VOPA-355001 format. One record per residue: residue number from 0; residue in one letter; x negated, y, z negated of N, C-alpha, C in turn. Coordinates in steps of 0.05 Angstrom, whole numbers, plus 5000, padded with zeros to 4 digits. Atoms other than C-alpha are relative to their C-alpha. Last residue first. Layout:
BEGIN
n|res|n.east|n.north|n.up|ca.east|ca.north|ca.up|c.east|c.north|c.up
NUM|A|X|Y|Z|X|Y|Z|X|Y|Z
...
This chain:
BEGIN
n|res|n.east|n.north|n.up|ca.east|ca.north|ca.up|c.east|c.north|c.up
299|X|4989|5006|4973|8925|7186|3846|4981|5006|5022
298|X|5002|5029|4996|8881|7184|3784|5012|4992|5027
297|X|5028|5007|4995|8871|7259|3788|4997|4970|5006
296|X|5007|4991|4973|8946|7271|3797|4971|4993|5006
295|X|4988|5018|4980|8962|7227|3737|4993|5008|5028
294|X|5015|5025|5000|8912|7266|3693|5011|4981|5022
293|X|4990|5020|5019|8945|7333|3710|4985|4973|5004
292|X|4978|5016|4991|8899|7377|3752|5010|4982|4978
291|X|5007|5028|4996|8856|7428|3715|5025|4984|5009
290|X|5004|5013|5026|8881|7499|3727|4992|4971|5005
289|X|5006|5028|5001|8880|7544|3788|4995|4991|4971
288|X|5028|5006|5005|8913|7612|3782|4996|4970|4999
287|X|5014|5007|4975|8979|7631|3814|4971|4993|4997
286|X|5011|4976|4988|9009|7669|3755|4983|4994|5025
285|X|4977|4984|4990|9054|7610|3737|4990|5027|5012
284|X|4985|4987|5021|8991|7568|3732|5022|5016|5012
283|X|5000|4971|4995|8969|7520|3786|5017|5013|4978
282|X|5021|4988|5017|8949|7448|3774|4997|5029|5005
281|X|5022|4990|4984|8988|7423|3835|4977|5011|4983
280|X|5011|5023|4986|9035|7379|3793|4975|5009|5017
279|X|5014|5017|5020|9046|7437|3745|4986|4977|5015
278|X|5025|4986|5008|9061|7484|3804|4985|4983|4980
277|X|5018|5002|4978|9112|7434|3832|4973|5013|4993
276|X|5010|5028|5000|9146|7428|3765|4979|4996|5022
275|X|5019|5003|5023|9150|7504|3761|4989|4972|4999
274|X|5025|4985|4993|9182|7507|3831|4979|4997|4978
273|X|5014|5017|4981|9233|7454|3812|4973|5012|5009
272|X|5011|5023|5015|9251|7493|3749|4985|4982|5019
271|X|5023|4991|5017|9259|7558|3789|4987|4976|4986
270|X|5022|4993|4983|9302|7524|3842|4975|5009|4984
269|X|5011|5025|4990|9346|7492|3789|4976|5005|5018
268|X|5013|5014|5023|9355|7559|3753|4987|4974|5010
267|X|5026|4988|5003|9368|7594|3820|4985|4987|4976
266|X|5017|5004|4976|9424|7546|3837|4972|5011|4995
265|X|5010|5028|5001|9453|7544|3767|4981|4994|5023
264|X|5021|5002|5021|9457|7620|3765|4989|4972|5000
263|X|5023|4985|4991|9495|7622|3832|4977|4997|4979
262|X|4998|4971|5004|9543|7568|3811|4974|5013|5008
261|X|5014|4989|5023|9537|7498|3841|5004|5030|4998
260|X|4984|5002|5024|9587|7466|3888|4988|5011|4975
259|X|4971|4997|4996|9537|7454|3945|5015|4996|4973
258|X|4990|4988|5024|9465|7463|3923|5031|5003|5001
257|X|5011|5015|5023|9431|7418|3973|5011|5010|4974
256|X|4981|5021|5008|9479|7447|4025|4989|4984|4976
255|X|4982|4992|5022|9435|7510|4025|5020|4978|4991
254|X|4974|4993|4988|9382|7473|4066|5019|5007|4978
253|X|4984|5024|4992|9316|7476|4030|5024|5009|5016
252|X|4981|4996|4978|9271|7538|4032|5013|4974|5008
251|X|4985|5025|4995|9230|7545|3968|5021|5005|5021
250|X|4971|4999|5002|9185|7606|3976|5012|4972|5004
249|X|4992|5028|4995|9111|7618|3967|5029|4998|4992
248|X|4975|5011|5012|9090|7691|3974|5004|4971|5007
247|X|4974|4990|4991|9017|7709|3989|5024|4987|4987
246|X|4988|4983|5020|8951|7701|3952|5029|5009|5007
245|X|4974|4990|4992|8915|7646|3990|5014|5014|4977
244|X|4995|4972|5003|8843|7642|3968|5027|5011|5009
243|X|5012|4985|4978|8819|7575|3992|5009|5029|5001
242|X|5029|5005|5001|8832|7538|3926|4985|5017|5022
241|X|5010|4983|5022|8901|7570|3926|4970|4997|4998
240|X|4998|4972|4992|8916|7540|3995|4989|5019|4978
239|X|5019|4994|4979|8890|7471|3977|5000|5030|5006
238|X|5027|5001|5013|8929|7467|3912|4979|5009|5020
237|X|5004|4975|5017|8992|7490|3948|4973|5001|4988
236|X|5002|4978|4981|8984|7435|4001|4996|5026|4984
235|X|5027|5001|4989|8971|7382|3948|4995|5024|5019
234|X|5018|4993|5021|9034|7402|3911|4971|5001|5010
233|X|5000|4971|5003|9075|7401|3975|4980|5009|4979
232|X|5014|4994|5025|9057|7329|3989|4997|5030|4997
231|X|5021|4979|4999|9109|7319|4044|4988|5005|4972
230|X|5024|5009|4987|9149|7255|4052|4976|5018|4998
229|X|5008|4993|4972|9211|7263|4010|4973|4990|5008
228|X|5005|5025|4986|9245|7233|3949|4992|5004|5029
227|X|4975|5014|4996|9273|7301|3928|4995|4974|5017
226|X|4995|5018|5022|9207|7326|3899|5026|4984|5003
225|X|5023|5017|5007|9202|7387|3944|5006|4983|4975
224|X|5018|4988|5019|9273|7410|3958|4975|4982|4996
223|X|4998|5007|5028|9301|7377|4020|4983|5019|4983
222|X|5020|4985|5015|9312|7403|4091|5005|4996|4970
221|X|5018|5019|5013|9353|7348|4123|4977|5014|4986
220|X|4986|5009|5023|9410|7397|4139|4983|4979|4984
219|X|5005|4982|5022|9361|7430|4186|5013|4991|4974
218|X|4989|4973|4995|9364|7370|4231|4995|5017|4975
217|X|4996|4981|5022|9322|7307|4233|5013|5025|5010
216|X|4971|4998|5005|9332|7255|4288|5006|5021|4978
215|X|4987|4991|4976|9262|7260|4318|5030|5005|4996
214|X|5003|4971|4997|9233|7256|4248|5014|5011|5025
213|X|5016|4994|4977|9261|7186|4238|4999|5030|5004
212|X|4986|4991|4975|9289|7181|4168|4980|5006|5022
211|X|4991|5023|4984|9263|7139|4110|5012|5008|5027
210|X|5021|5018|4991|9220|7192|4078|5009|4979|5019
209|X|4997|5027|5011|9274|7245|4073|4980|4981|5013
208|X|4980|5015|4986|9247|7315|4090|5001|4971|4991
207|X|5008|5027|4995|9212|7367|4048|5021|4987|5018
206|X|4977|5018|4998|9216|7442|4043|4990|4973|5008
205|X|5002|5029|5007|9167|7496|4023|5027|4986|5004
204|X|4973|5009|5006|9159|7563|4057|4999|4970|4996
203|X|4995|5029|5001|9090|7595|4055|5029|4995|4993
202|X|4978|5008|5018|9068|7665|4074|5004|4970|5003
201|X|4990|4975|5014|9009|7701|4107|5023|4994|4981
200|X|4973|5007|5010|8967|7641|4130|5010|5023|4983
199|X|4981|4994|4978|8908|7668|4171|5029|4991|4993
198|X|4996|4971|4998|8864|7672|4109|5019|5008|5022
197|X|4980|4991|5019|8875|7598|4098|5005|5030|5001
196|X|5011|4980|5019|8838|7582|4162|5022|5011|4981
195|X|4991|4974|4991|8870|7519|4194|4990|5021|4979
194|X|5020|4988|4982|8828|7457|4180|5008|5029|5009
193|X|5023|4994|5016|8871|7438|4120|4978|5013|5016
192|X|4994|4977|5017|8933|7443|4163|4976|5008|4984
191|X|4999|4977|4982|8904|7397|4216|5006|5025|4984
190|X|5028|4993|4992|8884|7347|4163|5000|5025|5017
189|X|5012|4988|5023|8955|7348|4134|4971|5009|5007
188|X|5010|5019|5020|8985|7335|4202|4988|5015|4977
187|X|5024|4992|5014|9029|7375|4250|4991|4979|4979
186|X|5024|5015|4992|9077|7342|4297|4975|5007|4986
185|X|5012|4991|4975|9134|7392|4294|4974|4988|5007
184|X|4981|5009|4980|9170|7353|4239|4990|5008|5028
183|X|5002|5029|4997|9107|7362|4198|5020|4989|5020
182|X|5027|5008|4994|9099|7437|4207|4999|4970|5006
181|X|5004|4998|4971|9174|7450|4211|4972|4991|5008
180|X|4981|5017|4986|9184|7423|4141|4995|5001|5030
179|X|5009|5028|5001|9121|7455|4113|5018|4981|5015
178|X|4976|5014|5010|9139|7524|4137|4994|4971|5001
177|X|5000|5030|5001|9073|7561|4142|5027|4991|4988
176|X|4982|5005|5022|9082|7634|4163|5004|4970|4999
175|X|4980|5022|5002|9021|7638|4207|5016|5003|4975
174|X|5007|5026|5010|8979|7697|4230|5023|4981|4998
173|X|4979|5020|4993|8981|7763|4267|4990|4973|4991
172|X|4976|4994|5016|8942|7821|4237|5023|4981|5005
171|X|5006|5009|5027|8875|7795|4264|5024|5005|4981
170|X|4995|4977|5017|8903|7802|4335|4996|4991|4971
169|X|5025|4986|5005|8877|7755|4388|5003|5025|4984
168|X|4991|4973|5005|8947|7735|4411|4976|5018|4994
167|X|5003|4984|4975|8911|7675|4440|5011|5028|4997
166|X|5028|4997|4992|8900|7644|4371|4997|5019|5024
165|X|5013|4983|5020|8971|7655|4347|4972|5006|5008
164|X|4989|4973|4998|9000|7627|4411|4987|5019|4981
163|X|5012|4988|4976|8953|7567|4409|5010|5028|5005
162|X|5027|4991|5007|8974|7555|4337|4986|5011|5024
161|X|4998|4976|5017|9047|7554|4359|4973|5010|4993
160|X|4994|4977|4983|9031|7506|4416|5003|5026|4984
159|X|5022|4994|4982|8996|7456|4371|5005|5025|5017
158|X|5022|4986|5014|9049|7459|4316|4978|5009|5020
157|X|5020|5017|5012|9107|7440|4361|4978|5016|4989
156|X|4987|5015|5021|9172|7474|4381|4981|4980|4987
155|X|5017|5010|5022|9149|7528|4428|5016|4986|4979
154|X|5024|4984|5006|9194|7535|4489|4986|4988|4976
153|X|5010|5003|5027|9247|7494|4524|4975|5016|4996
152|X|5028|4992|5002|9275|7523|4589|4990|4998|4971
151|X|5016|5009|4977|9340|7489|4609|4970|5006|4998
150|X|5015|4977|4989|9373|7496|4541|4982|4990|5022
149|X|4984|4984|4983|9429|7447|4522|4986|5024|5012
148|X|4980|5013|4984|9393|7417|4462|5016|5020|5017
147|X|5007|4997|4971|9332|7455|4439|5021|4989|5018
146|X|5002|4971|4994|9352|7469|4366|4995|5004|5030
145|X|4973|4989|4996|9377|7397|4359|4999|5030|5008
144|X|4993|5005|4973|9305|7372|4368|5027|5013|5007
143|X|4979|5020|4997|9285|7403|4301|5009|4998|5030
142|X|5009|5025|4989|9219|7440|4304|5022|4980|5007
141|X|4978|5019|5007|9238|7513|4295|4994|4974|5014
140|X|4986|5011|4978|9179|7562|4293|5021|4980|4990
139|X|4990|5027|5005|9138|7607|4249|5017|4991|5023
138|X|4983|5014|4980|9096|7669|4261|5008|4972|4990
137|X|5003|5029|5001|9069|7713|4205|5020|4988|5020
136|X|4979|5015|4987|9059|7788|4218|4994|4970|4999
135|X|5007|5021|4982|9016|7826|4169|5024|4986|5011
134|X|4982|5024|4999|9035|7892|4137|4989|4981|5021
133|X|5011|5020|5018|8987|7948|4115|5016|4975|4999
132|X|4987|4997|5026|9029|8004|4146|4991|4978|4981
131|X|5002|4972|5007|8988|8014|4210|5012|5005|4972
130|X|5026|4996|5013|8982|7939|4212|4996|5029|4992
129|X|4998|5008|5028|9056|7933|4227|4974|5006|4985
128|X|4981|4981|5013|9050|7972|4292|5001|4994|4970
127|X|5013|4974|5002|8988|7932|4314|5017|5021|4985
126|X|5020|5002|5021|9021|7866|4299|4985|5026|4996
125|X|4986|4998|5025|9080|7886|4341|4981|4999|4977
124|X|4991|4973|5004|9035|7899|4400|5014|5004|4974
123|X|5024|4984|5004|9000|7832|4393|5007|5029|4995
122|X|5008|5004|5028|9067|7798|4384|4975|5015|4994
121|X|4983|4984|5018|9090|7831|4449|4993|4995|4971
120|X|5004|4972|4998|9031|7806|4490|5016|5016|4980
119|X|5028|4994|5008|9031|7734|4466|4995|5031|5000
118|X|5002|5001|5029|9107|7730|4469|4972|5008|4991
117|X|4984|4978|5011|9110|7754|4541|4998|5000|4970
116|X|5015|4975|4996|9052|7708|4561|5016|5024|4988
115|X|5023|5000|5018|9087|7648|4530|4985|5027|5002
114|X|4990|4995|5027|9153|7665|4564|4976|5001|4980
113|X|4992|4972|5000|9119|7669|4632|5009|5008|4972
112|X|5024|4984|4999|9083|7602|4621|5006|5030|4999
111|X|5017|5001|5024|9146|7567|4597|4977|5020|5001
110|X|5016|5025|5002|9196|7587|4650|4979|5003|4979
109|X|5028|5000|4992|9240|7647|4633|4987|4972|4999
108|X|5001|5006|4971|9316|7645|4634|4971|5000|5010
107|X|4981|4985|4984|9326|7640|4559|4998|4992|5029
106|X|5010|4975|4988|9262|7612|4532|5019|5016|5016
105|X|4990|4999|4972|9281|7559|4482|4995|5027|5011
104|X|5010|5023|4985|9247|7539|4417|5012|4998|5028
103|X|4978|5018|4993|9254|7608|4385|4991|4978|5019
102|X|5002|5004|4971|9191|7638|4354|5022|4979|5008
101|X|4995|5028|4992|9212|7660|4285|4999|4998|5030
100|X|4985|5002|4975|9180|7726|4263|5003|4970|5006
99|X|5000|5026|4986|9158|7739|4192|5017|5001|5025
98|X|4977|5001|4982|9136|7805|4161|4999|4974|5015
97|X|4996|5022|4982|9090|7805|4101|5026|5003|5016
96|X|5024|5004|4984|9060|7863|4062|5003|4978|5020
95|X|5000|5024|4983|9121|7892|4027|4974|4999|5016
94|X|5022|5018|5007|9107|7943|3972|4999|4975|5017
93|X|4990|5019|5020|9174|7979|3975|4978|4980|4991
92|X|4994|4984|5023|9141|8038|4011|5011|4983|4977
91|X|5026|4994|5015|9110|7988|4058|5005|5016|4975
90|X|5008|5025|5013|9180|7963|4077|4974|5004|4984
89|X|4982|5005|5023|9203|8034|4091|4991|4975|4985
88|X|5006|4979|5019|9143|8049|4136|5017|4997|4974
87|X|5026|5007|5013|9151|7982|4171|4993|5021|4979
86|X|4997|5024|5017|9225|7994|4184|4974|4994|4985
85|X|4984|4992|5023|9213|8065|4209|5003|4976|4981
84|X|5016|4982|5017|9157|8043|4255|5015|5008|4975
83|X|5015|5016|5019|9199|7985|4279|4982|5017|4983
82|X|4984|5002|5025|9246|8035|4311|4986|4984|4979
81|X|5000|4974|5012|9192|8051|4363|5015|4999|4973
80|X|5027|4997|5010|9183|7977|4378|4997|5027|4986
79|X|5001|5014|5025|9259|7970|4385|4972|5003|4987
78|X|4984|4985|5019|9259|8023|4439|4999|4988|4972
77|X|5016|4976|5006|9203|7987|4475|5014|5018|4980
76|X|5022|5007|5018|9241|7922|4470|4984|5024|4992
75|X|4988|5005|5027|9304|7952|4500|4978|4994|4980
74|X|4990|4974|5010|9265|7979|4559|5011|4998|4972
73|X|5022|4983|5009|9227|7914|4567|5009|5027|4989
72|X|5013|4986|4979|9289|7870|4569|4979|5020|4990
71|X|4985|4978|4988|9304|7827|4508|4984|5014|5022
70|X|4989|5008|4974|9272|7759|4495|5014|5023|5014
69|X|5020|4997|4980|9228|7785|4438|5010|4993|5028
68|X|4996|5024|4984|9288|7797|4393|4980|5003|5024
67|X|5003|4997|4971|9263|7849|4344|5004|4973|5013
66|X|4974|4993|4988|9282|7859|4271|4999|5004|5030
65|X|5005|4981|4978|9221|7820|4244|5027|5006|5013
64|X|4998|5011|4973|9246|7787|4180|4995|5022|5021
63|X|4976|4990|4987|9223|7808|4111|4998|4992|5029
62|X|4999|4997|4971|9177|7768|4066|5024|5018|5008
61|X|5013|5022|4985|9161|7777|3993|5001|5005|5030
60|X|4985|5006|4976|9176|7843|3957|4985|4978|5016
59|X|5014|4997|4974|9145|7842|3889|5019|4993|5022
58|X|5000|5025|4985|9187|7854|3827|4987|5005|5027
57|X|5027|5009|4995|9168|7911|3780|5000|4973|5014
56|X|5002|5028|5009|9241|7915|3757|4971|4990|5003
55|X|4996|5001|5028|9242|7992|3760|4996|4971|4989
54|X|5021|4987|5015|9210|7993|3828|5003|4997|4970
53|X|5025|5014|4996|9255|7942|3860|4977|5012|4983
52|X|5000|5024|5015|9317|7972|3829|4974|4984|5003
51|X|5000|4995|5029|9302|8042|3853|4998|4974|4984
50|X|5020|5017|5013|9281|8023|3924|5001|5002|4969
49|X|5000|5027|4988|9342|8048|3962|4981|4981|4986
48|X|4976|5014|5009|9352|8108|3915|5000|4971|5010
47|X|5002|5004|5029|9281|8132|3924|5024|4984|4990
46|X|5017|5023|5007|9285|8121|3999|4999|4994|4971
45|X|5028|4994|5004|9344|8166|4012|4984|4976|4990
44|X|5005|4989|5026|9419|8158|4004|4971|5007|4994
43|X|4977|4988|5012|9449|8142|4072|4994|5015|4974
42|X|4989|4978|4983|9387|8131|4114|5023|5014|4986
41|X|5020|4978|4999|9354|8092|4058|5010|5023|5016
40|X|4996|4985|5025|9418|8051|4047|4979|5023|4998
39|X|4973|4987|5000|9419|8029|4120|5003|5017|4975
38|X|5001|4977|4981|9344|8016|4120|5026|5015|5000
37|X|5017|4979|5013|9350|7972|4057|4999|5025|5018
36|X|4984|4988|5021|9408|7933|4088|4985|5023|4987
35|X|4979|4985|4986|9369|7920|4152|5018|5014|4979
34|X|5010|4973|4993|9309|7903|4108|5021|5016|5015
33|X|4988|4995|4974|9345|7844|4075|4993|5029|5008
32|X|4978|4980|4998|9297|7831|4019|5010|5001|5028
31|X|4997|4991|4972|9255|7770|4000|5024|5019|5002
30|X|4973|5003|4989|9241|7768|3925|5000|5010|5029
29|X|4994|4986|4975|9177|7762|3885|5028|4993|5010
28|X|5014|4974|4999|9154|7745|3815|5007|5016|5024
27|X|5011|4994|4973|9205|7690|3803|4987|5028|4999
26|X|5029|5001|4998|9213|7667|3731|4989|5004|5027
25|X|5010|5028|4997|9286|7648|3725|4971|4999|5010
24|X|4990|5018|5021|9313|7713|3695|4988|4972|5002
23|X|5016|4995|5024|9268|7756|3740|5009|4980|4978
22|X|5028|5006|4996|9296|7728|3804|4984|5002|4974
21|X|5002|5029|4998|9368|7728|3780|4971|4992|5003
20|X|4996|5011|5027|9361|7801|3759|4998|4970|4999
19|X|5024|4994|5015|9332|7820|3826|5002|4989|4972
18|X|5020|5019|4990|9390|7785|3861|4973|5004|4985
17|X|4994|5026|5010|9440|7824|3819|4980|4979|5008
16|X|5006|5000|5029|9407|7891|3832|5006|4973|4988
15|X|5029|5000|5004|9405|7878|3907|4993|4998|4970
14|X|5012|4974|4998|9479|7861|3908|4970|4998|4993
13|X|4992|4981|5021|9498|7789|3919|4987|5027|5005
12|X|5002|4972|4992|9484|7727|3960|5009|5017|4976
11|X|4987|4981|5018|9474|7652|3952|4995|5028|5009
10|X|4971|4998|4995|9460|7595|4000|5015|5019|4981
9|X|4986|5016|5020|9392|7575|3973|5030|5002|5003
8|X|5008|5027|4995|9356|7600|4036|5013|4981|4980
7|X|4986|5010|4977|9396|7664|4030|4993|4971|5006
6|X|4974|5009|5008|9369|7674|3960|5017|4989|5023
5|X|4983|4993|4977|9297|7676|3982|5028|4990|4994
4|X|4972|5009|4997|9256|7676|3918|5013|5011|5025
3|X|4982|4981|4985|9180|7681|3912|5028|4987|5003
2|X|4974|5014|4998|9131|7649|3863|5021|5019|5011
1|X|4980|4994|5020|9064|7681|3875|5027|4987|5007
0|X|4973|5004|4991|9000|7660|3909|5019|5009|4978
């Protein structure tokens, strides 16, 4: 695993060079990039110019978002699938190996079974396109009840149905982007996570939720940093994943409001320090290697 930074998740922004500098200053080995911006600059100035800072800084590219809305009509989707070739080729040239797609918890105008089949088929096709460039597709979902309010056709919003989608896609290049907050809010358990093949997890996003609050009432604003008096043992999860060979990006993804009023440097500094504390608790080095667990963890 490697320590990855998603600045949007922390509520900050800036030029690519500035974000790379922040990542390196506070000990992050990877950085999520806005591929739409990269593609725009590649078309305008060429690939070498678009990836200059990434290459010179030797920073790894973590996740990038799938630029396709699976609910669109077939003609539009087919056109987007062709354009995905350019995105995937550019992402691979930057060293990216993980693309993440969020399965929306409402199905537009399609009933559940039709929407499921559409997602199953299209994710399989997308996985094949990305695989040509050495990129895996990780699926995640949105578990909060508020995400489904007002929609007549609810769709995947629980762990069991997401895992069924991944399994029935039957594509080895399609796996799971594990978001710990959505996993547990969406009905997942620690045992269920430990039984899921680690080789099918392509990326990890860490967030906790307040221990005293009913999960049915949680919203995205209740996404806490690991260690903020929450309910999820993120250290144990990381330890398990590394023990089973996980080597992908791990990213802190709290709600940006957790950093309200802080400067950009202070935000990344706090996130970096919290990440390092989590690694120590998990018995993992900054390079992602297993170390002996702290004495207090062993006793616990």
